[in-house]
MARVEX-334896 format. One record per residue: residue in three letters; x, y, z of N, C-alpha, C in turn. Coordinates in steps of 0.001 Angstrom, whole numbers, padded with zeros to 6 digits, always signed. Atoms other than C-alpha are relative to their C-alpha. Layout:
<atoms>
ALAXYZXYZXYZ
...
</atoms>
This chain:
<atoms>
MET+001250+000708+000274-012407+008760+047305-000666+000515-001290
ASP+000582-000565+001219-013638+011161+044587+000697-000540-001242
GLU-000761+000514+001140-010846+009990+042285-000351-001460-000259
ALA+000363+001407+000155-011721+006343+042934-001386-000146-000632
ILE+001349+000034+000574-015387+007022+042145+000039+000393-001477
ARG-000128-000420+001409-014384+008829+038939+000515-001152-000861
LYS-000540+001135+000752-012324+005822+037857-001050-001093-000189
ALA+001073+000993+000114-015249+003507+038586-001010+000426-001069
GLY+000914-000502+001010-017441+005740+036428+000518-000243-001414
VAL-000619+000266+001308-015000+005383+033531-000188-001463-000383
LEU+000168+001432+000274-015165+001596+033838-001455-000330-000345
ILE+001415+000247+000276-018959+001647+033916-000368+000491-001397
GLU+000257-000514+001351-019036+003803+030785+000507-000985-001057
ALA-000593+000940+000960-016785+001261+029049-000723-001343-000012
LEU+000578+001337-000146-018845-001731+030245-000878-000399-001174
SER+000912+000363+001079-021515-001588+027559+000750-000282-001296
TRP-000803+000224+001208-018889-001316+024825+000766-001315+000100
ILE-000737+001246-000201-016863-004178+026307-000902-001198-000284
ARG+000935+001108+000225-019915-006451+026312-000386-000099-001479
ARG+000432-000010+001405-020930-005396+022807+001069-000569-000928
PHE-001074+000385+000909-017510-006073+021250+000676-001310+000386
ARG-000622+001248-000430-016732-009322+023073+000013-001015-001143
ASP-000213+001029+001028-015357-011976+020685-000089+000534-001426
ARG+000038-000584+001338-015499-009552+017739+001422+000331-000469
TYR-001288-000365+000577-012572-008991+015393+000119+001515-000146
VAL-000356-001378+000309-010931-005576+015283+001382-000033-000654
VAL-001258-000045+000742-008203-004997+012706+000618+001371+000211
ILE-000680-001251-000338-005666-002359+013710+001255+000114-000850
LYS-001198-000240+000799-003119-000924+011314+000823+001101+000647
MET-000899-000977-000618-000139+000847+012857+001058+000423-001004
GLY-001001-000492+000931+002082+003072+010759+000387+001423+000333
GLY-000406-001382-000200+003452+006549+010311+001179+000121+000950
SER-001136-000265-000877+005987+008156+012602-000212-000551+001401
VAL+000243+000603-001319+004326+006462+015601+001012-001113+000265
LEU-000962+001094-000159+006649+003505+014981+001382+000506+000391
GLU-001298-000584-000332+009574+005889+015520+000072+000425+001463
GLU+000047-000486-001375+008498+006724+019094-000234-001169+000955
PRO+000122+001204-000841+009197+003858+021542-001068+000094+001072
GLU+001001-000118-001056+006994+005216+024336-001414-000051-000560
ALA+001314+000047+000636+004061+005751+021975-000346-001431-000406
VAL+000231+001400+000379+004478+002188+020710-000394-000823+001221
LYS+000310+000756-001216+004471+000798+024256-001422+000282+000478
GLN+001343-000358-000450+001315+002723+025200-001064-000559-000943
PHE+000938+000547+000972-000406+001683+021986-000166-001508+000191
LEU+000084+001447-000177+000440-001983+022558-000703-000360+001312
THR+000778+000205-001226-000944-001694+026099-001493+000042-000311
ASP+001403-000079+000423-004238-000634+024496-000432-001282-000704
VAL+000324+001230+000733-004142-003644+022162-000141-001162+000973
LEU+000053+001058-001002-003440-005931+025112-001274+000105+000850
PHE+001250-000200-000744-006362-004404+027041-001183-000548-000801
MET+001105+000454+000844-008687-005087+024117-000099-001520-000004
GLU+000015+001461-000023-007661-008741+024028-000439-000508+001367
THR+000309+000442-001360-007964-009033+027810-001492+000063+000286
VAL+001440-000137-000269-011583-007823+027818-000850-000686-001065
GLY+000792+000886+000837-012602-010243+025085-000040+000267-001483
MET-000035-000227+001448-012028-008643+021686+001079-000869-000636
ARG-001018+000744+000740-009944-010312+018992+000778+000985-000878
PRO-000756-000965+000806-007419-007678+017881+000987-000704-000924
ILE-001012+000426+000963-005312-008295+014776+000810+001238-000354
LEU-000870-001151+000210-002337-005964+014452+000770-000161-001309
ILE-000722-000035+001271-001001-005119+010986+000865+001258-000001
HIS-000894-001152-000070+002006-002843+010642+000752+000203-001308
GLY-000896-000356+001079+004015-001016+008034+001390+000243+000543
GLY-001358-000312-000433+007480+000459+008372+000798+000681-001089
GLY-000633-000637+001145+008272+002714+005438+001299+000705+000318
LYS-001215-000741-000338+010845+004859+007227+001154-000949+000315
ASP-001039+000994-000284+012741+001826+008518+000522-000628-001289
ILE-000420+000564+001286+012774+000378+004997+000890+000990-000746
SER-000806-001016+000697+014076+003658+003557+001391+000107+000604
ARG-001318-000062-000644+016896+003776+006123+000851-001208-000368
ALA-000742+001215+000348+017862+000167+005415+000451+000040-001459
MET-000391-000131+001400+017875+000886+001677+001170+000978-000157
GLU-001090-000974+000054+020084+003930+002218+001309-000630+000459
GLN-001206+000681-000485+022535+001832+004230+000548-000988-001026
ALA-000420+000952+001027+022590-000680+001379+000381+000692-001306
GLY-000370-000744+001194+023216+002084-001168-001024-000097-001119
ILE+001061+000114+000994+019870+001625-002930-000874+001249+000062
GLN+000801-001213+000067+018027+004756-004057-001471-000366-000216
PRO+001426+000319+000196+014224+004491-003587-000557+000644-001264
VAL+000715-000507+001167+012057+004922-006671-001490-000109+000302
TRP+001422-000026-000324+008405+005925-006309-000827+000092-001272
VAL+000910+000007+001136+005614+005208-008779-001415+000211+000542
GLN+001337-000358-000496+002284+006928-008047-000102-000232+001506
GLY+000012+000074-001453+003174+007080-004359+000353-001354+000576
ARG-000365+001343-000474+004220+003410-004151+001464-000255-000281
ARG-001422+000290+000124+007754+002181-003630+000223-001082-001063
TYR-000344+001023+000987+009067+000429-006742+000834-001071+000701
THR-000589+001086-000794+010093-002987-005432+000620-001047-000923
ASP-000731+001057+000699+012763-004952-007282+000412-001048+001027
GLU-000359+001095-000912+014292-008099-005771+000818+000491+001184
ALA-000837-000497-001096+016893-006198-003744-000824+000793+001009
THR+000873-000780-000893+014301-003789-002350-000938-000918+000770
LEU+000906+000939-000652+011953-006675-001610+000698-000739+001136
ASP-000742+000689-001059+014637-008509+000373+000121+000886+001239
ILE-000144-000933-001125+015189-005411+002506-001350+000224+000677
ALA+001324-000252-000577+011473-004682+002974-000483-001196+000802
ALA+000458+001202-000695+010715-008285+003923+000756-000194+001311
ARG-000787+000165-001231+013565-008411+006453-000411+001027+001045
VAL+000342-001061-000947+012692-005061+008042-001387-000238+000596
LEU+001372+000153-000472+008968-005824+008264-000205-001300+000773
ALA+000337+001305-000576+008798-009548+009006+000939-000423+001123
GLU-000941+000376-001051+011896-009837+011189+000150+001106+001041
ASP-000353-001049-000953+012823-006504+012747-001226+000578+000711
ILE+001118-000699-000626+009586-004584+013335-000984-000981+000625
CYS+000936+000989-000543+007283-007581+013767+000558-000625+001276
GLY-000623+000590-001187+009743-009119+016206-000044+000922+001203
ARG+000035-000963-001102+009906-005939+018285-001402+000109+000588
LEU+001376-000133-000490+006118-005636+018508-000434-001235+000780
VAL+000344+001249-000701+005664-009297+019470+000694-000053+001356
ASN-000750+000044-001260+008395-009055+022113-000576+000955+001037
GLU+000537-000978-000949+006865-005931+023659-001352-000446+000536
LEU+001280+000524-000483+003380-007446+023842+000214-001123+001007
ASN-000292+001087-000934+004814-010538+025502+000625+000537+001289
ARG-000626-000584-001196+006909-008396+027853-001044+000600+000925
GLN+001060-000606-000807+003723-006646+029007-000961-001035+000585
GLY+000816+001041-000612+002214-009984+029956-001017-000634-000912
GLY+000935+000592+000948+000255-010795+026818+000608-001191-000714
GLN-000490+001037+000896+000593-013544+024260-000168+000512-001416
ALA+000040-000490+001377+001473-012508+020719+000882-000883-000863
THR-000815+000777+000932+002860-014194+017645+000008+000688-001349
GLY-000107-000544+001340+004115-012996+014285-000455-001024-001029
LEU+000495+000883+001054+002319-014482+011289+000437+000562-001347
SER-000523-000454+001285+004177-014184+007991+000565-001201-000748
TYR-000625+001069+000781+006009-016182+005334+001099-000709+000794
LEU-001029+000623-000830+008600-016904+008048-000581-001026+000973
SER+000625+000910-000967+006079-018794+010202-001245-000616-000632
GLU+001249+000391+000653+002428-019276+009254-000513+001196-000771
ASN+000396-001140+000810+001467-017072+006364-001517+000140-000035
VAL+001437-000291-000013-001952-015408+006414-000417+000824-001220
LEU+000332-000916+001079-001815-012793+003637+000415-000573-001354
PHE-000275+000471+001354-002062-013894+000004-000518+001044-000987
GLY+000419-001033+000931-002336-011704-003055+000527-000182-001397
ARG-000465-000022+001390-001436-010784-006575+000735+001313-000235
ARG-000734-001217+000316+000817-008213-008199-000980+001117-000344
LEU+000880-001148+000194-000732-004760-008251+000186+000558-001403
SER-000030-000560+001348-001612-003348-011655-000559+001412+000031
LEU+000431-001391+000084-001799+000416-012142+000265+000531-001400
LYS-000188-000617+001299-002110+002563-015241+000368+001466+000169
SER-000366-001409+000008-000608+005945-016033-001179+000830-000490
GLU+001070-000883+000471-002693+008969-016993-000321-000241-001475
THR+000223+000274+001422-002255+007926-020630-000485-001422-000245
GLY+000527+001352+000142-003480+004398-019923+001041-001085-000134
GLU-001063+000992+000116-000096+002679-020066+000161-000760+001314
GLU-000230+000830-001182+000649-000203-017684+001276+000455+000702
LEU-001156-000436-000775+003013+000872-014894+000687-001199+000639
ASP-000781+001072-000621+005798-001382-013662+000319+000393+001439
LEU-000237-000262-001421+005796-001489-009852+000954-001023+000609
GLY-000814+001064-000561+007998-004544-009470-000862-000956+000821
TRP+000703+000967-000859+006983-006894-006655-000876+000706+001034
VAL+001009-000664-000838+004234-004654-005272-001322-000731-000208
GLY+001213+000800+000121+001017-006472-004515-001182+000571+000749
GLU+001205-000309-000757-002475-006313-003084-000566-001309+000545
VAL+000545+001191-000652-004159-008748-000701-001372-000304-000587
ASP+001315+000383+000503-007035-010681-002261-000601-001190+000741
ARG+000554+001081-000822-007426-013550+000223+000883-000182+001237
ILE-000724+000252-001245-006400-014608+003730-000261-001436+000447
ASP+000246+001295-000633-006063-017828+005687-000710+000272+001324
ARG+000780-000337-001184-008867-017200+008132+000159-001057+001094
SER-000081+001070-000996-008428-020571+009830+001144+000246+000971
VAL-001133-000300-000884-005046-019473+011199-000381+001098+000982
LEU+000410-001103-000884-006474-016214+012573-001016-000474+001031
ASP+000994+000523-000938-009451-018028+014117+000688-000825+001099
ARG-000658+000880-000980-007165-020575+015795+000869+000799+000968
VAL-000917-000775-000847-004621-018070+017077-000773+000879+000971
THR+000742-000891-000896-007159-015597+018461-000853-000786+000991
SER+000754+000834-000950-009215-018417+020026+000871-000410+001177
ALA-000949+000326-001068-006087-019204+022041+000406+001247+000784
ARG-000256-001274-000687-006175-015570+023323+001411+000502-000290
THR-001294-000479+000477-003048-014763+021304-000243+001077-001040
ILE+000155-001129+000910-002633-011511+019383+000852-000233-001243
PRO-000788+000145+001223-001600-011985+015731+000612+001345-000414
VAL-000682-001185+000517+000963-009483+014424+000430-000313-001426
LEU-000213+000287+001417+001101-009302+010621+000783+001123-000671
PRO-000672-000973+000860+003760-007489+008586-000673+000003-001369
CYS+000738-000103+001266+002401-006244+005254+000828-000555-001168
ILE-000626+000770+001075+004157-008868+003113-000926-001175-000312
ALA+000889+001091+000419+001930-011250+001128+000753-000969-000894
LEU-000544+000976+000948+002618-014343-000979-000960-000142-001170
ASP+000862+000245+001156+001366-014857-004521-000181-001505-000194
ASP+000328+001411+000223+000197-018161-006024+001241-000875-000144
SER-001237+000771+000162+003778-019214-006748+000873+000015+001250
GLY-000769-000082-001235+004941-018417-003211+000991+001144+000034
HIS-000905-001146+000018+006798-015239-004191-000544+001098+000911
ARG+000409-001070-000916+006750-012387-001685-000442+001246-000768
LEU+000499-001250+000570+004862-009175-002426+000016+001083+001073
ASN+000004-001150-000900+005329-005776-000815-001363+000686-000121
VAL+001391-000484+000035+001824-004558+000130-000127+001265+000849
ASN+000306-001190-000785+000645-001146+001281-000742-000399+001273
GLY+000569+000418-001275-000204-001475+004976-001463+000365+000171
ASP+001399-000419-000135-003467+000502+004803-000925-000912-000793
THR+000864+000842+000829-004887-001529+001931+000017-001448+000485
ALA-000058+001357-000555-003672-004789+003518-000949-000124+001189
ALA+000878+000033-001176-005470-003956+006775-001464+000056-000416
ALA+001384-000098+000465-008622-002955+004905-000462-001313-000620
ALA+000357+001282+000606-008539-006238+002957-000277-001045+001065
VAL+000218+000966-001077-008201-008293+006139-001323+000284+000700
ALA+001263-000362-000653-011048-006379+007802-001191-000363-000878
ARG+001089+000299+000937-013194-006791+004695-000262-001499-000067
LEU+000158+001450+000144-012564-010538+004375-000491-000648+001298
LEU+000482+000497-001288-013213-011071+008100-001374+000554+000358
LYS+001177-000777-000414-016179-008681+008148+000145+000415+001468
ALA-000349-000375-001366-014548-007277+011269-000964+001044+000555
GLU+000818-001018-000649-016426-005168+013794+000560+001385-000270
LYS-000635-001305+000162-013890-002361+013401+001315-000130-000770
LEU-001305-000178+000621-010941-001245+011305+000554+001313+000521
VAL-000581-001178-000645-008647+001188+013120+001341+000320-000655
PHE-001271-000486+000536-005909+003218+011429+000675+000850+001076
VAL-000753-000719-001033-003315+004345+013980+001257+000567-000656
SER-001158-000621+000635-000805+006857+012649+000351+001282+000743
ASP-000419-001245-000635+000545+010333+013303-000931+001158-000345
VAL+001004-001043+000243-002636+012211+012344-001227-000300+000856
PRO+001148+000225-000890-005665+012714+014633-001269-000437-000707
GLY+001216+000341+000721-008215+012093+011884-000082+000815-001277
ILE+000233-000746+001233-009754+013945+008928-000386+001436+000345
PHE+000256-001418-000225-009693+017741+008880-000659+000613-001224
LEU+000550-000781+001102-011844+020045+006771+001009+001044-000468
ASP-001085-000917+000327-008870+022426+006888+001235-000479+000764
ARG-001167+000585-000661-005470+020873+007579+000779+001015+000841
ASN-000685-001041-000773-004247+024209+008966-000798+000421+001230
ASP+000870-000383-001121-007078+024413+011518-000331-001244+000825
PRO+000264+001180-000831-007012+021793+014325-001459-000118+000425
ALA+001405+000018-000433-010579+022785+015264-000922-000580-001072
SER+000850+000500+001088-011823+021494+011895-000004-001527-000079
LEU+000035+001455-000033-011301+017844+012869-001449-000484-000002
VAL+001355+000537+000117-014412+015885+011857-000080-001294+000804
ARG+000121+001172-000870-015532+013369+014488-000765-001143-000655
HIS+000886+001030+000545-018138+011522+012420-000263+000289-001474
LEU+000267-000123+001427-018477+010917+008681-000723-001242-000484
ASP+000560+001175+000658-020584+008672+006498+000622-000127-001394
SER-000644+000288+001281-019581+007143+003163-000247+001077-001058
PRO+000218-001025+001031-021297+009685+000856+000778+001294+000268
ARG-000735-001217-000342-019728+012593+002734+001495-000189-000263
CYS-001415+000274+000271-016279+010957+002507+000298+000103-001491
ARG-000234-000046+001450-016607+010536-001255-000064+001442-000516
GLU+000080-001406+000382-017629+014178-001562+001284+000738+000390
LEU-001231-000654-000446-014565+015279+000451+001193-000419-000851
ILE-001052+000430+000920-012322+013194-001816-000148+000734-001329
ARG+000245-000643+001293-013951+014659-004938+000411+001467+000013
THR-000317-001427-000083-013448+018230-003710+001424+000268+000456
GLY-001398-000181-000361-009865+017635-002610+000250+000283+001467
VAL-000203-000199-001442-010470+018119+001125+000779-001181+000575
ILE-000806+001187-000292-009283+014549+001609+000939-000176-001180
SER-000952-000004+001105-006080+014438-000411+001256-000782+000386
ALA-001314+000613-000177-002608+012956-000801-000118-001405+000584
GLY-000055+001350-000533-001850+009901+001342-001257-000441+000723
MET+001243+000369-000678-005234+010040+003089-001003-000626-000970
VAL+000969+000494+000979-007063+009198-000159-000027-001528-000081
PRO+000071+001469+000060-006017+005528-000544-000451-000622+001312
LYS+000438+000509-001306-006557+005018+003198-001521+000035+000107
VAL+001451-000154-000120-010126+006354+003067-000721-000849-001045
GLU+000646+000831+001023-010952+004611-000219-000016-001464+000405
ALA-000037+001385-000483-009804+001290+001246-000994-000195+001141
ALA+000953+000078-001106-011886+002031+004347-001429-000085-000518
LEU+001355+000015+000548-014987+002703+002255-000337-001352-000623
GLU+000219+001340+000544-014565-000616+000424-000276-000990+001129
ALA+000212+000893-001144-014320-002348+003799-001398+000184+000583
LEU+001350-000262-000508-017527-000672+004977-001057-000656-000889
GLU+000967+000581+000932-019381-001762+001859-000042-001517+000108
ALA-000075+001458-000109-018212-005343+002479-000498-000515+001344
GLY+000586+000454-001252-019682-005400+005984+000753+000338+001268
VAL-000695-000440-001208-017082-003938+008356-000868+001028+000720
GLY+000927-000832-000759-018949-002192+011161+000320+001475+000001
LYS-000360-001410-000130-017013+001045+011537+001503+000160-000210
ILE-001404-000345+000208-013718+002711+010600+000385+001108+000979
HIS-000508-001042-000888-011625+004765+013022+001387+000435-000457
ILE-001326-000555+000264-008656+007056+012344+000417+000770+001238
VAL-000420-000617-001263-006714+008019+015485+001504+000275-000012
ASP-001402-000394-000155-003417+009575+016514+000650-000888+001056
GLY-000648+000919-000929-001201+006907+018060+000968+000658+000959
ARG-000903-000701-000923+000993+009529+019717-000720+000461+001258
MET+000777-000376-001176-001833+010409+022102-000187-001220+000893
PRO+000121+001164-000890-001801+008125+025167-001398-000591-000006
HIS+001240+000785-000079-004512+005445+025006-001070+000493-000963
SER+000952-000520+000981-006104+006966+021911-000935-001097-000504
VAL+000841+001080+000514-007379+003565+020736-001104-000340+001000
LEU+001009+000303-001017-009144+002838+024035-001045+001111+000088
LEU+000931-001117-000086-010670+006311+024162-000952+000013-001196
GLU+000831-000001+001204-011949+005933+020610-001039-001113+000035
ILE+000869+001173+000085-013481+002481+021064-000890-000167+001228
TYR+000716+000314-001237-014552+002315+024717-000551+001224+000720
SER+000637-001157-000638-015927+005788+025372-001135+000508-000884
ASP+001169-000488+000720-019085+007623+024318+000335+001100-000997
THR-000322-001156+000833-017274+010521+022652+001027-000325-001082
GLY-001056+000257+000957-014091+009264+020966+000873+001212-000197
ILE-000927-001120+000158-011144+011408+019937+000493+000155-001431
GLY-000447-000081+001368-010474+010684+016266-001170+000218-000948
THR+001081-000038+000979-012602+010390+013135-000551-001414-000181
GLU+000642+001269+000298-015107+007570+012762-000766+000137-001316
ILE+000689+000029+001283-016523+006592+009356-000968-001171-000004
VAL+001028+001032+000033-019766+004651+008956-000656+000007-001382
ARG+000661+000072+001304-021853+003518+006004-001050+001089-000147
</atoms>
């Protein structure tokens, strides 16, 4: 009986959050080594299905860098990196598009449907939602860098997302966009998710990866920061506390906040039900970023 009462208390704690977020968009980006762990993926997708069941409108965006690298190795193609981004020629683009839009997206959709939900993949293979332009970067000397077919999302087809989520179906989006001529672009998953959240003015943007959040000292687990605001984040970037691959993720998150997204969350997808604990409890377990 005590255990049953405890469970009821958990549901009551979640009730106010469930009512508050009903019919609101939440954009969730899944990446990192979490995609390499089948059980973690299943538990994470259960969380996404729960969110849809209690009335939210989750949109799942995924990467798949390790799968792409393995497929390139099998094809005998050596990856080339430019400022942390994969140089994407036509051969690399074909592999990335197949791995993301067919293999990984298909697996995620199938697992959501297997668990009793309704999910559909939205990409250039079906109904495309992400549109963009080729990404332009400069070197330290100001020279234009050639990234190949690497892009950034600058617009979405919101009508498709509205229609699909209104039918209580979970959209699953691989991070491949189309440019104005219909050519595919390889897009960074974090920036793609931030762009979708920004353009939707989503209630939340959640980054699910293999890190628990932002640490003041990466060697000290106790230094995990639960709550940050935008000015503090920019200060941590300036001083190098936020560094390496976390920088573009946080910068994209800050742009989304400025555009009207309610809150950003960074959670560890390897922890069971981390997304639910972060969104539907009073304490949370990752790092939240607010304006």
